[in-house]
C-alpha positions as CSV (number, residue, x, y, z in Angstrom):
1,X,58.8,-75.1,-34.9
2,X,55.4,-76.7,-35.5
3,X,52.6,-74.6,-37.4
4,X,50.3,-75.4,-34.6
5,X,53.5,-74.4,-32.2
6,X,53.7,-71.1,-34.4
7,X,49.9,-70.7,-34.3
8,X,49.9,-70.4,-30.8
9,X,53.0,-68.1,-30.6
10,X,51.4,-66.1,-33.4
11,X,48.0,-65.8,-30.6
12,X,49.4,-65.0,-28.4
13,X,52.0,-62.1,-29.7
14,X,48.8,-61.1,-30.8
15,X,47.4,-60.8,-27.7
16,X,50.2,-59.3,-25.8
17,X,49.5,-56.7,-28.5
18,X,45.9,-56.4,-27.4
19,X,46.9,-56.4,-24.1
20,X,50.0,-53.3,-25.0
21,X,47.7,-51.4,-26.5
22,X,44.4,-51.7,-24.2
23,X,46.9,-50.7,-21.3
24,X,47.9,-47.3,-22.9
25,X,44.0,-46.6,-23.8
26,X,42.7,-47.8,-20.3
27,X,45.5,-45.7,-18.2
28,X,43.6,-43.1,-15.6
29,X,43.7,-40.0,-15.5
30,X,45.6,-38.7,-13.2
31,X,43.9,-36.9,-10.4
32,X,44.8,-32.8,-9.8
33,X,47.2,-33.0,-7.3
34,X,48.8,-36.0,-5.4
35,X,47.8,-37.8,-1.7
36,X,50.5,-38.5,0.8
37,X,49.9,-41.9,0.3
38,X,50.5,-42.4,-3.0
39,X,53.8,-42.9,-4.2
40,X,55.8,-40.4,-5.7
41,X,54.9,-40.2,-9.6
42,X,58.8,-41.3,-10.8
43,X,58.9,-44.2,-8.9
44,X,55.5,-45.4,-10.5
45,X,56.9,-44.2,-13.8
46,X,60.1,-46.7,-13.0
47,X,57.5,-49.8,-12.5
48,X,55.8,-48.6,-15.7
49,X,59.1,-48.7,-17.6
50,X,59.5,-51.8,-16.0
51,X,56.5,-53.8,-17.7
52,X,56.6,-52.0,-21.3
53,X,60.6,-53.0,-21.1
54,X,59.2,-56.4,-21.4
55,X,56.3,-55.8,-23.1
56,X,58.4,-54.7,-26.0
57,X,60.6,-57.7,-25.1
58,X,57.2,-59.9,-26.0
59,X,56.7,-57.8,-29.2
60,X,60.8,-58.5,-30.5
61,X,59.9,-61.7,-30.2
62,X,56.5,-61.6,-31.8
63,X,58.5,-59.8,-34.7
64,X,61.0,-62.8,-34.5
65,X,57.2,-65.2,-34.9
66,X,56.0,-63.0,-38.0
67,X,59.2,-63.3,-39.9
68,X,59.9,-66.7,-39.1
69,X,56.2,-67.6,-40.3
70,X,56.6,-65.4,-43.6
71,X,59.7,-67.6,-44.5
72,X,57.8,-70.9,-43.9
73,X,56.9,-72.3,-47.1
74,X,55.2,-75.1,-45.2
75,X,53.2,-72.7,-43.3
76,X,49.5,-71.8,-44.8
77,X,48.2,-68.8,-46.2
78,X,45.8,-67.8,-43.2
79,X,49.0,-68.4,-40.7
80,X,51.0,-66.0,-43.3
81,X,47.7,-63.4,-43.4
82,X,48.0,-64.1,-39.7
83,X,51.4,-63.1,-39.4
84,X,50.9,-60.2,-42.1
85,X,48.2,-58.0,-40.2
86,X,50.4,-58.4,-36.5
87,X,53.4,-57.5,-38.2
88,X,51.3,-54.6,-40.1
89,X,49.8,-53.9,-36.6
90,X,53.2,-53.8,-35.1
91,X,54.6,-51.7,-37.5
92,X,52.0,-49.2,-36.8
93,X,52.2,-49.2,-32.6
94,X,56.1,-48.4,-33.5
95,X,54.3,-45.3,-35.3
96,X,52.3,-44.5,-32.3
97,X,55.6,-44.6,-30.2
98,X,57.7,-43.1,-31.9
99,X,55.3,-40.1,-32.1
100,X,54.3,-40.3,-28.2
101,X,58.1,-40.3,-27.5
102,X,58.6,-37.5,-29.9
103,X,55.7,-35.8,-28.1
104,X,56.9,-36.3,-24.6
105,X,60.2,-34.8,-25.7
106,X,58.6,-31.8,-27.4
107,X,56.4,-31.7,-24.0
108,X,59.6,-31.6,-21.9
109,X,61.6,-28.8,-24.0
110,X,58.6,-26.4,-24.2
111,X,57.8,-27.3,-20.6
112,X,61.8,-27.1,-19.2
113,X,61.6,-23.9,-17.8
114,X,58.6,-24.5,-15.8
115,X,60.0,-28.1,-14.5
116,X,63.4,-26.8,-13.4
117,X,61.3,-24.5,-11.6
118,X,58.9,-26.6,-9.5
119,X,63.0,-28.9,-9.1
120,X,64.3,-25.5,-7.7
121,X,61.3,-25.4,-5.4
122,X,61.5,-29.1,-4.3
123,X,65.1,-28.4,-3.3
124,X,64.4,-25.5,-2.0
125,X,61.1,-26.8,0.6
126,X,63.6,-29.3,1.4
127,X,66.3,-26.8,3.3
128,X,63.5,-25.0,5.0
129,X,62.3,-28.2,6.1
130,X,64.9,-29.3,7.4
131,X,65.9,-25.4,9.3
132,X,62.5,-26.1,10.7
133,X,63.4,-29.6,11.8
134,X,66.9,-28.3,13.6
135,X,64.9,-24.9,15.2
136,X,62.1,-27.3,16.9
137,X,64.6,-29.6,18.0
138,X,66.9,-26.4,19.5
139,X,63.5,-25.2,20.8
140,X,62.8,-28.2,23.1
141,X,66.1,-28.7,24.1
142,X,66.5,-25.0,25.2
143,X,63.9,-25.7,26.9
144,X,63.4,-28.9,28.3
145,X,63.1,-28.3,31.8
146,X,59.9,-26.3,31.6
147,X,59.2,-29.2,29.6
148,X,60.0,-31.8,32.0
149,X,58.8,-29.3,35.2
150,X,55.5,-29.1,32.9
151,X,55.0,-33.0,32.5
152,X,56.4,-33.5,36.3
153,X,53.0,-31.1,37.7
154,X,50.9,-32.2,35.1
155,X,51.2,-35.8,36.6
156,X,51.6,-34.5,40.2
157,X,48.0,-32.6,39.1
158,X,46.8,-35.8,37.6
159,X,46.9,-37.7,41.3
160,X,46.2,-35.1,43.6
161,X,42.7,-34.8,41.1
162,X,42.2,-38.9,41.6
163,X,42.8,-38.5,45.0
164,X,40.2,-35.4,45.7
165,X,37.6,-37.3,43.6
166,X,38.2,-40.7,45.8
167,X,38.4,-39.1,48.9
168,X,35.3,-37.1,47.9
169,X,33.6,-39.5,47.2
170,X,34.1,-41.6,50.3
171,X,33.1,-38.7,51.7
172,X,29.5,-38.6,50.4
173,X,29.2,-42.0,50.8
174,X,29.7,-41.6,54.6
175,X,27.0,-38.7,54.6
176,X,24.9,-40.5,52.6
177,X,25.2,-43.6,55.7
178,X,24.1,-41.3,58.5
């Protein structure tokens, strides 16, 4: 690989590392509660996880480039310096990531009971919702004749009201002509 190609790859790698740190820094705070139109947070984490995997892959490729540059006797001192700076930045990023992962595992361990309770409540709510749906359907089926009769009488009442209105209008016009 040429020195220009190495420099271009190094610059791209630095940009990827900067973008990853900016994405992490600019994560919007989560609003309390989740509006119904938003996807479940787990699905967002899965998509976010794929993005992180892609970034990690690019960072591994950057590491390979920095090692290659540092071993290349033809690389200039400034390029080697940039590669060393990128390597240092990637090391600090790995340390920060390891710290965050430890913090997350600690959080999960500390709040396991609450998370388990929420999971249990979700399952109970789904079971209750299913029972209510079945009961609602059973009531509709049990009262189907009355519901059908109500629909028919409502339709008949609407037709009678239209007929009465039309007859009244015709009668009123006939009276006004006299």
